[in-house]
Backbone as CSV, one residue per row, in Angstrom:
resi,resn,N_x,N_y,N_z,CA_x,CA_y,CA_z,C_x,C_y,C_z
1,MET,43.964,-56.149,-10.605,44.797,-56.118,-9.430,45.778,-54.940,-9.466
2,ALA,46.531,-54.834,-10.552,47.512,-53.767,-10.658,46.794,-52.463,-11.002
3,LYS,46.963,-51.452,-10.160,46.300,-50.172,-10.376,47.163,-49.278,-11.258
4,SER,46.610,-48.146,-11.635,47.313,-47.264,-12.559,48.548,-46.620,-11.936
5,ASN,48.586,-46.468,-10.598,49.748,-45.834,-9.973,50.857,-46.832,-9.649
6,ASP,50.646,-48.116,-9.937,51.683,-49.117,-9.728,52.639,-49.120,-10.927
7,LYS,53.927,-49.377,-10.650,54.931,-49.372,-11.712,55.085,-50.784,-12.282
8,MET,54.702,-50.945,-13.543,54.789,-52.238,-14.219,56.242,-52.524,-14.586
9,VAL,56.706,-53.750,-14.290,58.064,-54.156,-14.623,58.049,-55.111,-15.808
10,ALA,57.179,-56.143,-15.750,57.105,-57.124,-16.834,55.668,-57.578,-17.010
11,ASN,55.308,-57.878,-18.253,53.965,-58.315,-18.577,54.074,-59.547,-19.466
12,ASN,53.221,-60.554,-19.236,53.269,-61.790,-19.998,52.087,-61.837,-20.965
13,LYS,52.245,-61.216,-22.126,51.180,-61.202,-23.123,50.967,-62.585,-23.729
14,LYS,52.003,-63.394,-23.744,51.910,-64.733,-24.307,50.925,-65.602,-23.525
15,ALA,50.852,-65.410,-22.219,49.933,-66.193,-21.395,48.478,-65.903,-21.762
16,TYR,48.176,-64.635,-22.042,46.811,-64.280,-22.436,46.461,-64.864,-23.806
17,HIS,47.466,-65.022,-24.648,47.229,-65.556,-25.987,47.073,-67.074,-25.966
18,ASP,47.899,-67.764,-25.188,47.921,-69.228,-25.193,46.931,-69.871,-24.228
19,TYR,46.490,-69.145,-23.208,45.649,-69.721,-22.171,44.399,-68.870,-21.943
20,PHE,43.378,-69.506,-21.389,42.178,-68.799,-20.952,42.323,-68.574,-19.450
21,ILE,42.452,-67.322,-19.023,42.701,-66.978,-17.622,41.374,-66.925,-16.876
22,LEU,41.232,-67.785,-15.856,39.987,-67.869,-15.099,39.995,-66.989,-13.858
23,ASP,41.135,-66.909,-13.179,41.208,-66.178,-11.923,42.598,-65.568,-11.799
24,LYS,42.673,-64.405,-11.153,43.954,-63.729,-10.950,44.205,-63.566,-9.459
25,ILE,45.442,-63.818,-9.038,45.826,-63.728,-7.635,47.093,-62.893,-7.527
26,GLU,47.107,-61.942,-6.591,48.285,-61.118,-6.333,49.113,-61.774,-5.240
27,THR,50.399,-61.986,-5.521,51.291,-62.609,-4.554,52.522,-61.740,-4.349
28,GLY,53.175,-61.946,-3.229,54.478,-61.352,-2.999,55.536,-62.297,-3.518
29,ILE,56.779,-61.850,-3.532,57.882,-62.693,-4.003,59.093,-62.452,-3.109
30,ALA,59.797,-63.527,-2.786,60.999,-63.440,-1.953,62.206,-63.179,-2.857
31,LEU,62.826,-62.012,-2.684,63.964,-61.603,-3.505,65.129,-61.166,-2.637
32,HIS,66.314,-61.098,-3.227,67.490,-60.539,-2.573,67.660,-59.094,-3.020
33,GLY,68.501,-58.341,-2.334,68.644,-56.908,-2.554,69.016,-56.501,-3.963
34,THR,69.985,-57.191,-4.553,70.408,-56.796,-5.893,69.342,-57.120,-6.933
35,GLU,68.512,-58.114,-6.656,67.425,-58.443,-7.586,66.377,-57.334,-7.601
36,VAL,66.098,-56.758,-6.448,65.136,-55.660,-6.370,65.674,-54.443,-7.119
37,LYS,66.965,-54.164,-6.972,67.572,-53.036,-7.678,67.498,-53.245,-9.191
38,SER,67.713,-54.462,-9.644,67.620,-54.765,-11.059,66.175,-54.619,-11.550
39,LEU,65.205,-55.016,-10.726,63.789,-54.847,-11.094,63.418,-53.374,-11.208
40,ARG,63.968,-52.553,-10.333,63.688,-51.118,-10.397,64.181,-50.518,-11.714
41,MET,65.206,-51.125,-12.299,65.709,-50.668,-13.597,64.931,-51.312,-14.747
42,GLY,63.988,-52.210,-14.431,63.129,-52.810,-15.446,63.711,-54.006,-16.157
43,LYS,64.669,-54.684,-15.560,65.336,-55.801,-16.214,64.779,-57.131,-15.729
44,CYS,63.622,-57.519,-16.281,62.954,-58.747,-15.883,62.193,-59.316,-17.076
45,SER,62.131,-60.641,-17.167,61.363,-61.299,-18.216,60.629,-62.498,-17.623
46,ILE,59.324,-62.593,-17.907,58.538,-63.735,-17.417,57.871,-64.472,-18.568
47,LYS,58.351,-64.285,-19.792,57.717,-64.900,-20.955,57.765,-66.420,-20.919
48,GLU,58.841,-66.993,-20.431,58.999,-68.441,-20.449,58.842,-69.052,-19.060
49,SER,58.368,-68.272,-18.101,58.286,-68.765,-16.732,56.962,-69.471,-16.469
50,PHE,56.970,-70.288,-15.422,55.778,-70.999,-15.001,55.808,-71.157,-13.488
51,VAL,54.649,-71.463,-12.909,54.505,-71.554,-11.463,54.199,-72.997,-11.083
52,THR,54.872,-73.499,-10.043,54.627,-74.850,-9.550,54.359,-74.812,-8.053
53,ILE,53.738,-75.877,-7.561,53.521,-76.049,-6.121,54.382,-77.225,-5.686
54,SER,55.289,-76.985,-4.733,56.219,-78.027,-4.295,55.535,-78.984,-3.329
55,ASN,56.239,-80.073,-3.006,55.721,-81.057,-2.057,55.619,-80.486,-0.647
56,LYS,56.392,-79.442,-0.349,56.368,-78.813,0.975,55.202,-77.845,1.126
57,GLY,54.439,-77.617,0.058,53.329,-76.686,0.108,53.740,-75.248,-0.159
58,GLU,54.788,-75.059,-0.936,55.257,-73.727,-1.302,54.984,-73.494,-2.779
59,ILE,54.671,-72.252,-3.131,54.491,-71.895,-4.531,55.801,-71.300,-5.030
60,LEU,56.303,-71.853,-6.144,57.586,-71.452,-6.696,57.416,-70.983,-8.127
61,ILE,58.185,-69.955,-8.502,58.188,-69.487,-9.883,59.519,-69.894,-10.512
62,ASN,59.436,-70.571,-11.650,60.601,-71.108,-12.348,60.845,-70.334,-13.634
63,HIS,62.114,-70.217,-14.025,62.548,-69.579,-15.275,62.171,-68.107,-15.377
64,MET,62.012,-67.434,-14.249,61.824,-65.982,-14.264,63.220,-65.363,-14.343
65,HIS,63.490,-64.613,-15.396,64.830,-64.072,-15.611,64.915,-62.647,-15.082
66,ILE,65.739,-62.459,-14.055,66.064,-61.128,-13.548,67.549,-60.918,-13.808
67,SER,67.859,-59.968,-14.685,69.255,-59.723,-15.060,70.077,-59.314,-13.840
68,PRO,71.347,-59.722,-13.784,72.195,-59.327,-12.660,72.364,-57.810,-12.600
69,TYR,72.403,-57.286,-11.391,72.593,-55.856,-11.176,74.026,-55.496,-11.564
70,GLU,74.178,-54.427,-12.347,75.484,-54.054,-12.894,76.530,-53.768,-11.825
71,LYS,76.131,-53.142,-10.733,77.079,-52.756,-9.683,77.044,-53.697,-8.493
72,GLY,76.537,-54.911,-8.684,76.309,-55.815,-7.574,77.434,-56.768,-7.241
73,ASN,78.438,-56.885,-8.034,79.601,-57.777,-7.912,79.257,-59.143,-7.311
74,ILE,79.764,-59.514,-6.126,79.590,-60.856,-5.577,78.201,-61.105,-5.002
75,PHE,77.398,-60.078,-4.842,76.088,-60.252,-4.227,75.002,-60.628,-5.233
76,ASN,75.333,-60.660,-6.512,74.362,-61.054,-7.529,74.036,-62.534,-7.408
77,LYS,72.779,-62.862,-7.662,72.325,-64.254,-7.635,72.159,-64.748,-9.064
78,ASP,71.925,-66.050,-9.200,71.681,-66.657,-10.504,70.426,-66.046,-11.132
79,PRO,70.490,-65.581,-12.377,69.333,-64.914,-12.991,68.105,-65.803,-13.152
80,LEU,68.293,-67.117,-13.285,67.169,-68.026,-13.510,66.839,-68.892,-12.302
81,ARG,67.278,-68.506,-11.123,67.034,-69.344,-9.948,65.542,-69.425,-9.630
82,VAL,65.161,-70.465,-8.903,63.764,-70.656,-8.503,63.476,-69.715,-7.346
83,ARG,62.382,-68.965,-7.449,62.016,-67.991,-6.423,60.702,-68.384,-5.776
84,LYS,60.584,-68.082,-4.501,59.397,-68.447,-3.729,58.364,-67.315,-3.786
85,LEU,57.114,-67.683,-4.045,56.019,-66.730,-3.997,55.357,-66.808,-2.631
86,LEU,54.833,-65.686,-2.161,54.308,-65.587,-0.810,52.780,-65.535,-0.828
87,LEU,52.161,-66.587,-0.302,50.708,-66.687,-0.173,50.380,-67.350,1.154
88,HIS,49.149,-67.158,1.627,48.699,-67.851,2.825,48.513,-69.340,2.524
89,LYS,48.650,-70.172,3.545,48.552,-71.611,3.383,47.187,-72.032,2.826
90,SER,46.122,-71.366,3.278,44.779,-71.720,2.800,44.637,-71.425,1.307
91,GLU,45.228,-70.319,0.847,45.176,-69.979,-0.579,45.972,-70.988,-1.414
92,ILE,47.113,-71.433,-0.882,47.928,-72.430,-1.581,47.171,-73.745,-1.691
93,ASN,46.509,-74.162,-0.604,45.755,-75.410,-0.627,44.587,-75.336,-1.601
94,LYS,43.925,-74.195,-1.665,42.816,-74.002,-2.597,43.289,-74.118,-4.043
95,LEU,44.429,-73.467,-4.357,44.987,-73.539,-5.702,45.450,-74.951,-6.046
96,ALA,46.065,-75.631,-5.091,46.542,-76.995,-5.328,45.370,-77.922,-5.634
97,GLY,44.260,-77.741,-4.935,43.074,-78.555,-5.193,42.507,-78.315,-6.573
98,GLN,42.475,-77.060,-7.012,41.945,-76.748,-8.334,42.843,-77.286,-9.436
99,ILE,44.141,-77.262,-9.218,45.075,-77.759,-10.222,44.942,-79.275,-10.370
100,LYS,44.808,-79.996,-9.251,44.713,-81.457,-9.302,43.369,-81.930,-9.833
101,MET,42.288,-81.292,-9.399,40.949,-81.764,-9.761,40.565,-81.398,-11.196
102,LYS,40.790,-80.175,-11.582,40.265,-79.693,-12.851,41.300,-79.617,-13.958
103,GLY,42.564,-79.861,-13.647,43.590,-79.837,-14.682,44.018,-78.451,-15.120
104,TYR,43.901,-77.463,-14.250,44.335,-76.117,-14.564,45.827,-75.980,-14.316
105,THR,46.379,-74.840,-14.693,47.783,-74.536,-14.442,47.901,-73.104,-13.931
106,LEU,49.045,-72.773,-13.347,49.302,-71.427,-12.857,50.338,-70.758,-13.751
107,MET,50.028,-69.536,-14.179,50.918,-68.778,-15.050,51.187,-67.407,-14.450
108,PRO,52.429,-66.924,-14.465,52.683,-65.537,-14.042,52.215,-64.574,-15.133
109,LEU,51.471,-63.545,-14.731,50.921,-62.598,-15.697,51.647,-61.259,-15.687
110,LYS,51.945,-60.738,-14.491,52.576,-59.418,-14.370,53.548,-59.409,-13.202
111,VAL,54.560,-58.581,-13.304,55.455,-58.250,-12.197,55.428,-56.735,-12.085
112,TYR,55.145,-56.232,-10.885,55.021,-54.790,-10.711,55.343,-54.397,-9.281
113,PHE,55.591,-53.096,-9.100,55.808,-52.533,-7.773,54.498,-51.956,-7.268
114,LYS,54.132,-52.316,-6.055,52.967,-51.741,-5.386,53.530,-51.017,-4.166
115,GLY,53.692,-49.725,-4.305,54.421,-48.972,-3.296,55.884,-49.335,-3.413
116,SER,56.461,-49.862,-2.333,57.856,-50.292,-2.379,57.987,-51.807,-2.468
117,LEU,56.866,-52.531,-2.555,56.883,-53.986,-2.587,56.777,-54.520,-4.013
118,VAL,57.480,-55.611,-4.272,57.392,-56.256,-5.570,56.260,-57.283,-5.509
119,LYS,55.349,-57.207,-6.449,54.212,-58.126,-6.507,54.225,-58.872,-7.819
120,VAL,53.735,-60.113,-7.796,53.578,-60.940,-8.995,52.109,-61.323,-9.077
121,GLU,51.503,-61.069,-10.209,50.114,-61.490,-10.422,50.142,-62.810,-11.176
122,ILE,49.586,-63.839,-10.547,49.524,-65.143,-11.214,48.083,-65.415,-11.595
123,GLY,47.912,-66.198,-12.627,46.577,-66.512,-13.111,46.330,-68.002,-13.136
124,LEU,45.132,-68.400,-12.743,44.693,-69.785,-12.874,44.208,-69.936,-14.299
125,ALA,44.886,-70.768,-15.084,44.670,-70.804,-16.523,44.284,-72.197,-17.009
126,ARG,43.527,-72.201,-18.107,43.174,-73.430,-18.788,43.715,-73.323,-20.206
127,GLY,44.406,-74.359,-20.669,45.055,-74.299,-21.967,44.129,-74.536,-23.133
């Protein structure tokens, strides 16, 4: 998914070691302005993060640490807040069905810039 001209911000090598990755999906992520500025400086960690599907049918990433922007003062958000991933409803329903039926899980694999957009690559994984 991530091409050579994309700027890599964070990589989750632990997920490749602990899980067998069956499928990879590129998603967008809903962020605030100071979080994007902090990502541009490379201050992100997804080693301990995981992806869940809420009851409302939204995909959420938990425990993704984005360090507060140094010059952001009151506009900084909580570094470990839950962030929403952006996917089509049909893709979310397909993933939810696979997780319930086969016992798979969703893991964040990479965070990178594709042009000016922040993308998260998640993987359908079996432990």
